[in-house]
N, CA, C and O of each residue as an XYZ file, in Angstrom:
868
protein
N      16.776      2.431    -18.625
C      17.686      2.555    -16.545
C      17.440      3.654    -16.365
O      17.364      4.771    -16.875
N      17.198      2.450    -14.523
C      16.424      4.291    -13.842
C      17.338      5.176    -13.716
O      18.541      5.011    -13.916
N      16.651      6.397    -13.291
C      17.146      7.373    -12.766
C      17.861      7.627    -11.794
O      17.144      7.229    -10.876
N      19.280      8.222    -11.076
C      19.210      8.218    -10.192
C      17.945      8.384     -8.914
O      18.079      7.903     -7.788
N      16.844      9.091     -9.334
C      16.108      9.368     -7.967
C      15.562      8.170     -7.801
O      15.366      7.761     -6.656
N      15.115      7.158     -9.263
C      14.241      5.682     -8.883
C      15.110      4.551     -8.124
O      14.727      3.562     -7.500
N      16.540      5.081     -8.418
C      17.987      3.814     -8.056
C      17.957      4.331     -7.012
O      18.405      3.271     -6.575
N      17.842      5.117     -5.891
C      18.587      6.011     -4.621
C      16.779      5.333     -3.711
O      16.758      5.068     -2.509
N      15.311      5.169     -4.769
C      14.572      5.259     -4.045
C      14.161      3.827     -3.672
O      13.636      3.379     -2.652
N      14.784      2.925     -5.451
C      14.981      0.866     -4.576
C      16.182      0.838     -3.516
O      16.367      0.065     -2.575
N      16.693      1.574     -3.821
C      17.852      1.226     -2.212
C      17.609      1.145     -1.205
O      17.928      0.347     -0.324
N      16.683      2.438     -1.262
C      16.389      2.761      0.434
C      14.585      2.036     -0.331
O      14.381      2.686     -1.357
N      13.585      1.155     -0.139
C      13.141      0.266     -0.314
C      14.157     -0.679      0.260
O      14.237     -0.754      1.486
N      15.095     -1.549     -0.649
C      16.009     -2.872     -0.228
C      16.173     -2.993      0.747
O      15.489     -3.708      1.480
N      17.525     -2.069      1.219
C      17.713     -1.160      3.485
C      16.715     -1.568      4.056
O      16.769     -2.240      5.086
N      15.294     -1.111      3.284
C      14.225     -1.400      4.860
C      13.935     -2.595      4.713
O      12.800     -2.712      5.175
N      14.362     -3.768      4.262
C      13.809     -4.777      4.411
C      15.013     -5.881      5.048
O      15.225     -6.967      4.509
N      15.638     -5.480      6.089
C      16.683     -5.690      6.360
C      16.827     -4.951      7.474
O      17.194     -5.575      8.469
N      16.643     -3.816      7.586
C      16.931     -2.894      9.290
C      15.784     -2.011      9.246
O      15.157     -1.654      8.248
N      15.580     -1.686     10.540
C      14.485     -0.286     10.621
C      15.166      0.432      9.921
O      16.309      0.276      9.490
N      13.991      1.751      9.729
C      14.616      3.154      8.290
C      15.117      3.616      9.968
O      13.928      3.785     10.238
N      15.736      3.916     11.129
C      16.821      4.804     11.603
C      17.801      4.001     11.720
O      18.612      4.397     12.557
N      18.305      2.170     10.790
C      19.474      2.237     10.950
C      20.150      2.592      9.324
O      21.283      2.460      8.861
N      19.029      3.028      8.830
C      19.527      3.029      6.909
C      19.983      4.302      7.569
O      19.575      4.975      8.515
N      21.398      4.411      6.358
C      22.598      5.899      6.291
C      22.126      5.580      5.092
O      21.783      4.515      4.579
N      22.182      7.075      4.602
C      22.146      8.534      3.328
C      23.595      7.518      2.565
O      23.338      6.807      1.593
N      24.471      7.549      2.906
C      25.580      7.329      2.366
C      25.691      5.857      2.222
O      26.615      5.549      1.470
N      25.164      5.052      2.614
C      24.860      3.191      2.614
C      24.166      3.653      0.897
O      24.787      3.503     -0.155
N      22.926      4.154      1.015
C      21.692      3.676      0.057
C      22.368      4.870     -1.461
O      21.642      4.830     -2.454
N      23.701      5.860     -1.575
C      23.549      6.870     -2.353
C      24.787      5.118     -3.156
O      24.884      4.971     -4.374
N      25.595      3.989     -2.014
C      26.273      3.565     -2.579
C      26.114      2.860     -3.291
O      26.827      2.931     -4.292
N      25.227      1.909     -3.218
C      24.390      1.176     -3.701
C      23.382      1.532     -5.125
O      22.858      0.726     -5.894
N      23.349      2.732     -5.140
C      22.600      2.716     -6.123
C      23.027      3.816     -6.795
O      22.201      4.534     -7.359
N      25.022      4.237     -6.843
C      26.898      4.384     -7.561
C      25.366      5.736     -8.554
O      24.813      6.019     -9.616
N      25.533      6.217     -6.285
C      25.408      7.732     -7.166
C      25.890      8.922     -5.937
O      25.798      8.469     -4.796
N      26.324     10.190     -6.018
C      27.144     10.261     -4.844
C      26.443     11.057     -4.177
O      25.501     11.711     -4.627
N      26.948     11.065     -2.774
C      25.853     11.976     -1.833
C      25.166     13.347     -2.068
O      24.135     13.629     -1.457
N      25.769     14.245     -3.005
C      25.324     14.746     -2.922
C      23.787     14.535     -4.226
O      22.612     14.833     -4.013
N      24.184     14.143     -5.065
C      22.899     13.802     -6.152
C      21.701     12.715     -4.808
O      20.508     12.412     -4.856
N      22.606     12.487     -3.953
C      21.759     12.034     -3.262
C      20.575     13.000     -2.009
O      19.472     12.714     -1.541
N      21.586     14.306     -1.822
C      20.726     15.411     -1.334
C      19.783     16.249     -2.060
O      18.589     16.434     -1.824
N      20.624     16.795     -3.115
C      20.333     17.143     -4.408
C      18.330     16.844     -4.466
O      17.418     17.664     -4.580
N      18.304     15.226     -4.317
C      17.246     14.808     -4.455
C      15.919     14.977     -3.984
O      14.864     15.202     -4.578
N      16.372     14.724     -2.043
C      15.448     14.848     -1.770
C      15.770     15.284     -0.202
O      15.210     14.954      0.843
N      17.006     16.244     -0.483
C      16.805     16.549      0.504
C      17.455     16.931      1.762
O      17.674     18.093      2.103
N      17.863     15.461      2.691
C      17.495     15.161      3.493
C      16.831     13.710      3.878
O      15.793     13.447      3.271
N      17.402     12.557      4.992
C      16.254     11.097      5.226
C      15.449     11.423      5.347
O      14.721     10.451      5.145
N      14.556     12.633      5.688
C      12.769     13.352      6.261
C      12.292     13.382      4.735
O      11.072     13.322      4.585
N      13.044     13.463      3.629
C      11.904     13.815      2.417
C      12.730     12.512      1.656
O      12.223     11.701      0.881
N      13.691     12.547      1.965
C      14.382     10.363      1.308
C      12.728      9.732      1.729
O      12.116      9.171      0.820
N      11.795      9.896      3.658
C      11.771      8.593      3.862
C       9.826      8.886      2.740
O       9.230      8.064      2.045
N       9.326     10.835      3.175
C       8.633     11.664      2.597
C       8.059     11.146      0.680
O       6.923     11.059      0.212
N       9.781     10.845     -0.142
C       9.201     10.454     -1.800
C       8.881      8.747     -1.297
O       7.777      8.324     -1.641
N       9.961      7.591     -0.362
C       9.209      6.651     -0.304
C       7.936      6.493     -0.707
O       7.463      6.354     -1.835
N       7.147      6.555      0.999
C       6.480      6.655      1.201
C       5.268      6.957     -0.713
O       4.931      5.950     -1.336
N       4.993      7.923     -1.071
C       4.842      8.445     -1.908
C       4.452      7.867     -3.233
O       3.402      7.980     -3.865
N       5.839      7.056     -3.562
C       6.097      5.622     -4.360
C       5.317      4.668     -3.992
O       4.387      4.498     -4.781
N       5.329      3.985     -3.111
C       4.069      3.131     -2.644
C       2.249      3.578     -2.604
O       1.378      2.802     -2.212
N       2.067      4.607     -2.970
C       1.262      5.471     -2.910
C       0.840      5.111     -4.727
O       0.422      4.199     -5.440
N       1.187      6.193     -4.777
C       1.323      6.497     -6.008
C       1.396      4.832     -7.300
O       0.486      4.701     -8.119
N       2.315      4.007     -7.249
C       2.256      2.472     -7.561
C       1.344      1.340     -7.282
O       1.162      0.292     -7.902
N       0.917      1.718     -6.403
C      -0.564      1.172     -5.541
C      -1.775      1.382     -6.517
O      -2.266      0.365     -7.007
N      -2.467      2.980     -6.949
C      -2.472      2.954     -7.506
C      -2.811      3.423     -9.341
O      -3.733      4.022     -9.895
N      -1.339      2.686     -9.892
C      -1.255      2.341    -10.546
C      -1.045      0.787    -10.789
O      -0.713      0.517    -11.944
N      -1.152     -0.086    -10.080
C      -1.591     -0.789    -10.232
C      -2.903     -1.118    -10.402
O      -3.433     -1.707    -11.344
N      -3.696     -0.383     -8.715
C      -5.482     -0.803     -8.983
C      -6.165     -0.573    -10.565
O      -6.959     -1.425    -10.964
N      -5.689      1.072    -11.789
C      -5.626      1.280    -12.689
C      -6.064      0.070    -13.819
O      -7.037     -0.301    -14.476
N      -4.287     -0.353    -13.499
C      -4.179     -1.768    -14.561
C      -5.577     -2.837    -14.355
O      -6.458     -3.099    -15.174
N      -5.391     -3.351    -12.868
C      -6.488     -4.257    -13.088
C      -8.404     -4.088    -13.963
O      -9.170     -4.659    -14.739
N      -8.236     -2.613    -12.891
C      -9.421     -2.381    -13.878
C     -10.261     -1.849    -14.664
O     -11.337     -1.257    -14.754
N      -8.916     -2.497    -15.490
C      -8.653     -1.897    -17.242
C      -8.735     -3.920    -18.044
O      -8.730     -4.643    -19.041
N      -8.776     -3.849    -17.117
C      -8.361     -5.447    -18.168
C     -10.126     -5.335    -19.039
O     -11.013     -4.651    -18.529
N     -10.360     -6.159    -20.425
C     -11.065     -7.220    -20.902
C     -11.707     -7.584    -19.659
O     -10.617     -7.667    -19.094
N     -12.569     -7.889    -18.689
C     -13.642     -8.716    -18.293
C     -13.989     -7.756    -17.318
O     -13.447     -6.789    -16.782
N     -15.720     -8.696    -17.236
C     -16.920     -7.875    -16.739
C     -16.409     -7.640    -15.430
O     -15.969     -8.615    -14.821
N     -16.381     -6.020    -14.653
C     -15.953     -5.195    -13.914
C     -16.550     -5.793    -13.005
O     -15.549     -6.197    -12.414
N     -17.891     -6.404    -12.064
C     -17.598     -6.982    -10.606
C     -15.715     -7.964    -11.187
O     -14.800     -7.758    -10.389
N     -15.497     -8.518    -11.953
C     -14.704     -9.461    -11.803
C     -13.371     -8.468    -11.837
O     -13.420     -8.252    -13.048
N     -13.113     -8.298    -11.738
C     -12.279     -6.788    -11.661
C     -12.383     -6.529    -10.738
O     -11.272     -6.781    -10.272
N     -13.120     -6.050     -9.768
C     -13.205     -5.876     -8.501
C     -12.540     -7.159     -7.515
O     -11.753     -6.972     -6.587
N     -12.970     -8.243     -7.883
C     -12.368     -9.394     -7.397
C     -11.466     -9.342     -7.254
O     -10.956     -9.375     -6.134
N     -10.593     -9.192     -8.760
C      -8.810     -8.970     -9.165
C      -8.652     -8.357     -7.967
O      -8.423     -8.847     -6.861
N      -8.919     -6.329     -8.579
C      -8.230     -6.042     -7.476
C      -8.344     -5.855     -5.634
O      -7.593     -5.142     -4.969
N      -9.554     -6.754     -5.059
C      -9.534     -7.311     -3.723
C      -8.527     -7.770     -3.354
O      -8.065     -7.314     -2.308
N      -7.616     -9.107     -4.235
C      -6.703    -10.376     -3.855
C      -5.934     -9.443     -4.044
O      -5.651     -9.014     -2.926
N      -5.165     -8.579     -5.190
C      -4.344     -8.350     -5.051
C      -3.980     -7.030     -3.946
O      -2.986     -6.729     -3.284
N      -5.252     -6.477     -4.124
C      -4.498     -5.480     -2.615
C      -3.899     -6.758     -1.244
O      -2.893     -6.794     -0.535
N      -4.999     -7.577     -1.373
C      -4.317     -8.610      0.234
C      -2.963     -9.296      0.092
O      -2.425     -9.640      1.144
N      -2.306     -9.554     -1.107
C      -1.459    -10.033     -1.176
C      -0.159     -8.867     -1.574
O       0.933     -8.699     -1.031
N      -0.595     -8.393     -2.378
C       0.364     -6.543     -1.906
C       0.188     -6.766     -0.776
O       0.413     -7.923     -0.420
N      -0.154     -6.042     -0.022
C       0.285     -5.930      1.514
C       0.664     -6.459      2.358
O       0.808     -6.224      3.558
N       0.957     -7.701      1.326
C       1.031     -8.555      3.118
C       2.777     -8.587      2.406
O       3.672     -8.795      3.225
N       3.129     -8.408      1.111
C       4.511     -7.959      0.985
C       5.489     -7.265      1.081
O       6.709     -7.384      0.977
N       4.035     -5.751      1.517
C       4.845     -4.692      1.542
C       4.566     -2.923      2.146
O       3.940     -1.878      1.972
N       5.714     -3.719      3.050
C       5.562     -2.884      4.826
C       4.415     -1.777      4.485
O       3.189     -1.802      4.595
N       5.332     -0.801      4.028
C       5.380      0.961      3.249
C       3.664      0.397      3.048
O       3.091      0.712      4.092
N       2.825     -0.201      2.239
C       2.000     -0.163      1.289
C       0.758     -0.259      2.889
O      -0.278      0.328      3.198
N       1.782     -1.533      3.652
C       0.334     -1.940      4.432
C       0.107     -1.028      5.355
O      -1.045     -1.187      5.758
N       1.084      0.618      6.364
C       1.290      0.412      6.471
C      -0.453      2.846      6.233
O      -1.116      3.657      6.878
N       0.033      2.411      4.729
C      -0.998      3.206      3.553
C      -1.905      2.694      4.086
O      -2.203      3.152      5.189
N      -2.506      1.844      3.684
C      -3.438      1.467      3.906
C      -4.243      1.175      5.093
O      -5.473      1.123      5.099
N      -3.334      0.952      6.277
C      -4.050      0.425      7.497
C      -3.864      1.868      8.254
O      -4.643      2.256      9.125
N      -2.683      2.636      7.784
C      -2.287      3.782      9.327
C      -1.601      3.216     10.574
O      -1.252      3.652     11.671
N      -1.566      2.091      9.939
C      -0.894      1.171     10.993
C       0.924      1.467     10.689
O       1.192      0.753      9.723
N       1.855      2.015     11.016
C       2.916      2.272     11.089
C       3.921      1.914     12.817
O       3.762      1.945     14.038
N       4.746      1.660     11.970
C       5.906      1.372     13.341
C       7.094      1.607     13.275
O       7.578      2.129     12.271
N       7.894      1.233     14.446
C       9.587      1.725     14.258
C      10.597      1.585     12.874
O      11.431      2.258     12.270
N      10.314      1.010     12.842
C      10.522      0.201     11.620
C      10.509      0.251      9.679
O      11.205     -0.049      8.709
N       8.537      1.150     10.229
C       9.645      2.331      8.676
C       9.688      3.477      8.488
O      10.641      3.838      9.178
N       9.148      4.627      7.835
C       9.872      5.669      7.505
C       8.741      6.563      7.914
O       7.627      6.435      7.407
N       9.106      7.801      9.159
C       7.442      8.978      9.236
C       7.117      9.387      8.760
O       7.669     10.447      8.466
N       5.804      9.022      8.109
C       4.143      9.376      7.780
C       4.639     11.074      7.388
O       3.910     11.700      6.619
N       6.280     11.958      8.131
C       5.031     13.086      8.729
C       5.673     14.651      7.086
O       6.850     14.952      6.889
N       4.443     15.256      6.284
C       4.541     16.508      5.613
C       5.884     17.352      6.268
O       6.504     17.277      7.328
N       5.978     18.190      5.042
C       7.526     19.113      5.313
C       6.794     19.563      6.225
O       5.658     19.376      6.661
N       8.380     20.709      6.592
C       7.200     21.085      8.144
C       7.519     22.961      7.178
O       8.371     23.377      6.393
N       6.316     23.544      7.832
C       5.675     24.779      7.693
C       6.618     26.000      7.072
O       7.553     26.433      7.746
N       6.383     26.426      6.015
C       7.516     27.367      5.521
C       9.095     26.985      5.435
O      10.107     27.672      5.571
N       8.816     25.106      5.049
C      10.346     25.011      4.823
C      10.500     25.101      3.736
O       9.601     24.449      3.205
N      11.445     25.755      2.636
C      11.791     26.126      1.633
C      11.110     24.751      0.628
O      11.515     23.589      0.599
N      10.163     25.262     -0.002
C      10.254     24.551     -1.738
C      11.210     23.504     -2.059
O      12.172     23.856     -2.741
N      11.115     21.946     -1.604
C      12.274     21.756     -2.995
C      12.381     21.592     -4.466
O      11.465     21.109     -5.133
N      13.577     22.024     -4.998
C      13.455     22.276     -6.521
C      14.062     21.001     -7.599
O      14.937     21.030     -8.464
N      13.519     20.338     -7.300
C      12.996     18.593     -7.812
C      11.717     18.666     -7.410
O      11.510     18.673     -6.196
N       9.906     18.778     -8.905
C       9.293     18.831     -9.152
C       8.326     17.516     -8.406
O       7.210     17.691     -7.916
N       8.918     16.452     -8.452
C       8.939     15.039     -7.707
C       9.112     15.494     -6.044
O       8.542     14.733     -5.262
N       9.467     16.060     -5.751
C       9.651     16.695     -4.491
C       8.830     17.221     -3.404
O       8.718     17.079     -2.186
N       8.280     17.918     -4.397
C       7.712     19.124     -3.832
C       6.291     18.541     -3.728
O       5.288     18.983     -3.169
N       6.505     17.411     -4.438
C       4.980     16.701     -3.657
C       4.923     15.711     -2.826
O       4.091     15.306     -2.014
N       6.109     15.344     -3.222
C       6.414     14.077     -1.629
C       5.927     14.698     -0.774
O       5.166     14.302      0.109
N       6.416     15.952     -1.008
C       6.374     16.646      0.823
C       4.877     17.030      1.453
O       4.575     17.094      2.644
N       4.282     17.196      0.630
C       3.205     16.979      1.426
C       2.724     16.154      2.331
O       2.209     16.484      3.399
N       2.940     14.684      1.777
C       2.862     14.126      2.985
C       2.307     12.597      2.162
O       1.534     12.418      1.221
N       2.610     12.240      2.487
C       1.418     11.090      1.946
C      -0.314     10.565      2.230
O      -0.610      9.940      3.248
N      -1.098     10.844      1.421
C      -2.626     10.615      1.822
C      -2.754      9.338      3.041
O      -2.264      8.211      3.102
N      -3.553     10.027      3.841
C      -4.749      9.275      4.770
C      -4.968      8.022      3.876
O      -5.182      7.804      2.683
N      -4.764      7.062      5.398
C      -6.020      5.270      4.892
C      -7.539      5.850      4.491
O      -8.089      4.908      3.919
N      -8.272      6.759      4.531
C      -9.226      6.348      4.142
C      -9.091      8.266      3.034
O     -10.132      8.917      3.129
N      -8.136      8.840      2.307
C      -8.203      9.489      1.029
C      -7.402      8.595      0.557
O      -7.632      8.377     -0.633
N      -6.128      7.676      1.211
C      -6.083      6.195     -0.543
C      -7.030      5.433     -0.175
O      -6.305      4.469      0.070
N      -8.257      4.990      0.116
C      -9.309      4.852      0.044
C     -10.208      4.755     -1.371
O     -10.607      3.958     -2.219
N     -10.223      6.099     -1.004
C     -11.742      7.338     -2.451
C     -10.785      7.619     -3.467
O     -11.173      7.713     -4.632
N      -8.986      7.837     -3.029
C      -9.142      7.487     -4.944
C      -8.340      6.356     -5.338
O      -7.412      6.252     -6.140
N      -9.027      5.382     -4.443
C      -9.271      3.861     -4.940
C     -10.475      3.732     -5.526
O     -10.757      3.024     -6.493
N     -10.957      4.222     -5.097
C     -12.589      4.170     -5.208
C     -12.769      4.806     -7.189
O     -12.970      4.579     -8.382
N     -12.500      5.638     -6.163
C     -12.672      7.103     -7.634
C     -11.752      6.096     -9.228
O     -12.677      6.121    -10.040
N     -10.919      5.566     -9.734
C     -10.284      4.923    -10.909
C     -11.279      4.209    -10.922
O     -11.186      3.763    -12.065
N     -13.001      3.345    -10.116
C     -13.361      2.750    -10.934
C     -13.907      3.169    -11.868
O     -14.051      2.527    -12.909
N     -14.523      4.914    -11.577
C     -15.077      5.824    -12.506
C     -16.966      5.812    -12.199
O     -17.133      5.887    -13.416
N     -17.655      5.798    -11.939
C     -18.518      6.861    -10.872
C     -19.775      5.576    -11.212
O     -20.867      6.081    -10.949
N     -19.958      4.061    -11.719
C     -21.205      3.799    -11.974
C     -20.694      2.199    -10.620
O     -21.409      1.324    -10.131
N     -19.571      2.416    -10.501
C     -18.289      1.260    -10.506
C     -17.026      1.475     -8.813
O     -16.050      0.858     -8.388
N     -17.915      2.828     -8.310
C     -17.185      3.821     -7.410
C     -17.328      2.623     -5.624
O     -16.566      1.838     -5.060
N     -18.491      3.054     -5.407
C     -19.185      1.684     -4.978
C     -18.779      0.634     -4.316
O     -18.276      0.517     -3.198
N     -19.067     -0.152     -5.168
C     -18.661     -1.321     -5.812
C     -16.547     -1.600     -5.237
O     -15.938     -2.629     -4.946
N     -16.253     -0.649     -5.288
C     -14.700     -0.508     -5.346
C     -14.702     -0.277     -3.712
O     -14.170     -0.957     -2.835
N     -15.161      0.419     -3.659
C     -14.750      1.274     -2.000
C     -14.705     -0.249     -1.174
O     -13.746     -0.573     -0.473
N     -16.150     -1.283     -1.427
C     -16.668     -1.812     -1.124
C     -15.436     -3.161     -0.552
O     -14.998     -3.516      0.542
N     -15.184     -3.716     -2.407
C     -14.014     -4.612     -2.635
C     -13.250     -4.243     -1.899
O     -13.019     -5.052     -1.000
N     -12.495     -2.964     -1.841
C     -10.978     -2.481     -0.927
C     -11.515     -3.048      0.707
O     -11.317     -4.142      1.237
N     -12.127     -2.047      1.136
C     -12.732     -2.473      2.679
C     -12.712     -3.904      3.014
O     -12.484     -4.122      4.204
N     -12.895     -4.956      2.252
C     -13.192     -6.166      2.143
C     -11.600     -6.833      2.675
O     -11.460     -7.359      3.779
N     -10.404     -6.681      1.591
C      -9.639     -6.732      1.548
C      -8.840     -6.154      2.485
O      -7.825     -6.847      2.554
N      -8.762     -5.003      3.434
C      -7.998     -4.811      4.101
C      -8.426     -5.745      5.230
O      -7.872     -6.643      5.863
N      -9.973     -5.016      5.231
C     -10.084     -5.836      6.673
C      -9.574     -7.390      6.770
O      -9.730     -7.976      7.842
N      -8.944     -8.087      5.624
C      -8.261     -9.563      5.541
C      -6.723     -9.012      5.559
O      -5.942     -9.891      5.923
N      -5.971     -7.489      5.183
C      -5.010     -7.362      5.679
C      -4.595     -7.185      7.302
O      -3.838     -7.882      7.977
N      -5.273     -6.143      7.629
C      -6.049     -6.102      9.413
C      -5.715     -8.199      9.558
O      -4.649     -8.716      9.225
N      -6.443     -8.668      9.891
C      -6.908     -9.558      9.902
C      -7.049    -11.059      9.653
O      -7.891    -11.912      9.934
N      -5.708    -11.026      8.918
C      -5.511    -11.878      8.343
C      -6.185    -13.979      8.247
O      -5.301    -14.380      9.005
N      -6.619    -14.689      8.057
C      -6.753    -15.620      7.839
C      -5.450    -16.960      8.055
O      -4.487    -17.270      7.353
N      -5.795    -17.313      8.893
C      -4.744    -18.838      9.013
C      -4.660    -19.609      9.741
O      -4.480    -19.268     10.910
N      -4.738    -20.807      9.448
C      -4.902    -22.060     10.046
C      -5.469    -23.293     10.915
O      -4.661    -24.087     11.397
N      -6.830    -23.457     11.115
C      -7.145    -23.859     12.245
C      -6.845    -25.083     12.673
O      -7.205    -26.102     12.083
N      -5.780    -25.055     14.328
C      -5.658    -25.833     14.783
C      -6.456    -27.632     14.264
O      -7.670    -27.775     14.407
N      -5.651    -28.730     13.740
C      -6.576    -29.585     13.451
C      -6.061    -30.995     14.069
O      -6.538    -32.054     13.660
N      -4.828    -30.944     15.313
C      -4.025    -32.224     15.654
C      -5.256    -32.532     16.788
O      -6.261    -31.834     16.922
N      -4.959    -33.629     17.491
C      -5.480    -33.938     19.359
C      -4.829    -32.519     20.382
O      -3.753    -32.005     20.688
N      -5.939    -32.394     20.562
C      -4.278    -32.201     22.236
C      -3.561    -30.609     21.014
O      -2.350    -30.403     21.096
N      -4.644    -29.417     19.749
C      -4.623    -28.253     19.583
C      -5.665    -27.588     20.040
O      -5.691    -28.094     21.161
N      -6.145    -27.180     20.037
C      -7.151    -27.172     20.493
C      -8.219    -25.859     21.140
O      -9.321    -26.299     21.468
N      -8.079    -24.687     21.310
C      -7.720    -23.090     22.036
C      -6.577    -23.730     22.140
O      -6.596    -24.861     22.625
N      -5.210    -23.088     21.665
C      -4.002    -22.249     21.323
C      -3.844    -20.739     20.640
O      -4.249    -20.505     19.501
N      -3.372    -20.010     21.261
C      -3.202    -18.812     20.492
C      -1.679    -18.553     20.013
O      -1.136    -17.534     20.437
N      -1.085    -19.264     19.305
C       0.184    -18.644     19.028
C       0.022    -18.301     17.542
O      -0.794    -18.490     16.640
N       1.031    -17.792     17.707
C       1.430    -16.615     16.094
C       1.534    -17.677     15.375
O       1.598    -18.669     16.101
N       1.587    -17.958     14.105
C       1.976    -18.399     12.984
C       2.668    -18.041     12.649
O       2.996    -16.878     12.884
N       3.427    -18.990     11.750
C       4.571    -19.659     11.016
C       4.407    -18.075      9.709
O       4.920    -16.972      9.522
N       3.230    -19.071      9.057
C       2.641    -18.078      8.069
C       1.174    -17.830      7.425
O       0.204    -18.434      7.885
N       1.080    -17.182      6.656
C      -0.600    -17.226      6.410
C      -0.941    -17.160      5.544
O       0.060    -16.565      5.145
N      -1.777    -17.244      4.340
C      -2.764    -17.646      3.399
C      -2.854    -15.609      3.622
O      -3.168    -15.088      4.692
N      -2.456    -14.726      2.204
C      -2.387    -14.202      1.710
C      -3.710    -13.535      1.586
O      -4.151    -12.433      1.914
N      -4.245    -14.720      0.925
C      -6.095    -14.969      0.141
C      -6.315    -15.852      0.841
O      -5.503    -16.416      1.574
N      -7.680    -16.137      0.678
C      -7.427    -18.068      0.767
C      -9.112    -18.169     -0.035
O      -9.900    -17.315      0.371
N      -9.418    -18.729     -0.650
C     -10.540    -19.180     -1.854
C     -12.333    -19.076     -0.900
O     -13.470    -19.201     -1.354
N     -11.909    -18.840      0.320
C     -13.625    -19.062      1.042
C     -13.585    -17.000      1.538
O     -14.407    -16.143      1.860
N     -12.301    -17.080      1.340
C     -12.096    -15.225      0.890
C     -12.737    -14.213     -0.059
O     -13.247    -13.094     -0.130
N     -12.283    -15.655     -0.965
C     -12.105    -14.510     -2.048
C     -13.199    -15.270     -2.803
O     -12.520    -15.793     -3.687
N     -14.708    -15.742     -3.063
C     -16.275    -16.619     -2.607
C     -16.585    -15.336     -1.437
O     -17.480    -14.539     -1.718
N     -15.934    -15.194     -0.321
C     -16.823    -14.109      0.184
C     -17.379    -12.449     -0.893
O     -18.505    -12.135     -1.278
N     -16.546    -12.002     -1.008
C     -16.293    -10.879     -1.430
C     -17.623    -10.815     -2.969
O     -18.604    -10.079     -3.077
N     -17.026    -12.056     -4.087
C     -17.315    -12.270     -5.085
C     -19.072    -11.973     -4.245
O     -19.673    -10.899     -4.261
N     -19.518    -13.172     -3.637
C     -21.188    -12.792     -3.222
C     -21.426    -11.445     -3.225
O     -21.702    -10.821     -4.250
N     -21.292    -10.734     -1.618
C     -20.992     -9.466     -1.582
C     -21.227     -8.708     -2.313
O     -22.057     -7.811     -2.169
N     -20.490     -8.926     -3.330
C     -19.917     -7.938     -4.212
C     -20.867     -7.891     -5.350
O     -21.246     -6.857     -5.900
N     -21.210     -9.075     -5.648
C     -22.265     -9.823     -6.829
C     -24.468     -9.138     -6.151
O     -25.396     -8.808     -6.889
N     -24.439     -9.214     -4.506
C     -24.904     -8.044     -4.548
C     -25.336     -7.213     -4.012
O     -26.362     -7.385     -3.355
N     -24.867     -6.283     -4.067
C     -23.988     -5.441     -3.895
C     -24.428     -4.193     -4.756
O     -24.936     -3.132     -4.394
N     -23.831     -4.964     -6.868
C     -24.237     -4.489     -7.007
C     -25.235     -4.622     -8.506
O     -25.189     -4.083     -9.612
N     -26.048     -5.556     -7.906
C     -26.864     -5.510     -8.971
C     -28.976     -5.931     -8.454
O     -30.051     -6.302     -8.927
N     -27.996     -5.305     -6.666
C     -29.723     -4.734     -5.324
C     -30.345     -3.692     -5.925
O     -29.821     -2.702     -6.434
N     -31.379     -3.944     -5.847
C     -31.856     -1.982     -6.192
C     -31.688     -1.511     -5.468
O     -32.112     -2.275     -4.601
N     -31.216     -0.401     -4.811
C     -30.954      0.735     -4.173
C     -32.633      1.000     -3.455
O     -33.620      1.459     -4.031
N     -32.496      0.492     -1.919
C     -33.148      0.280     -1.102
C     -33.529      2.055     -0.348
O     -32.382      2.478     -0.209
N     -33.962      2.573     -0.117
C     -34.546      4.602      0.371
C     -35.057      4.774      1.601
O     -36.032      5.521      1.671
N     -34.591      4.197      2.757
C     -34.627      4.117      4.223
C     -34.971      5.773      4.979
O     -34.240      6.698      5.333
N     -36.478      5.543      4.989
C     -36.895      6.703      5.265
C     -36.712      7.359      6.963
O     -37.116      8.489      7.235
């Protein structure tokens, strides 16, 4: 059974799927999570504190997922490809994570600002950590690479950056019908990742992780 804090964060994430953050009401979240409003404010302090906690949880869950995939009993190169595929797929369905990884926040999402300088520290330890603010995209990429250990950190960072290039500019089916060439309409949907993208990641990682390093004078 989730704790009150987790239930409230789940309620906030669920509400965010249907309305912009500015329209999310604290009272509604407390009702959905079946806790009192006082419990909500005891945990997060304010709606801004809740936003910081929600963003921090997305970052933590992302890094936990990366560690789990990298620990799989498979060749490290293959695990890096799996991580890249997972990042693209997860970012496609989780707007907060996508914004964390790319820095592309919009008005529908909670503003990722740290607590005001000089503000009273939160009573809840998890909230004190959240109030420090979310990691910047570069910091999150570095933390992802660190999950792979020193031997594979560079390859992991490369895999992440290749995945993020697809997150920012996803592949869409090219027009094939008569008279469709040159159209620039927004697609109804797009594949989170394509076989071509997977092969590209595999090829680049293979070269990067097996070729001897060249020192340029």
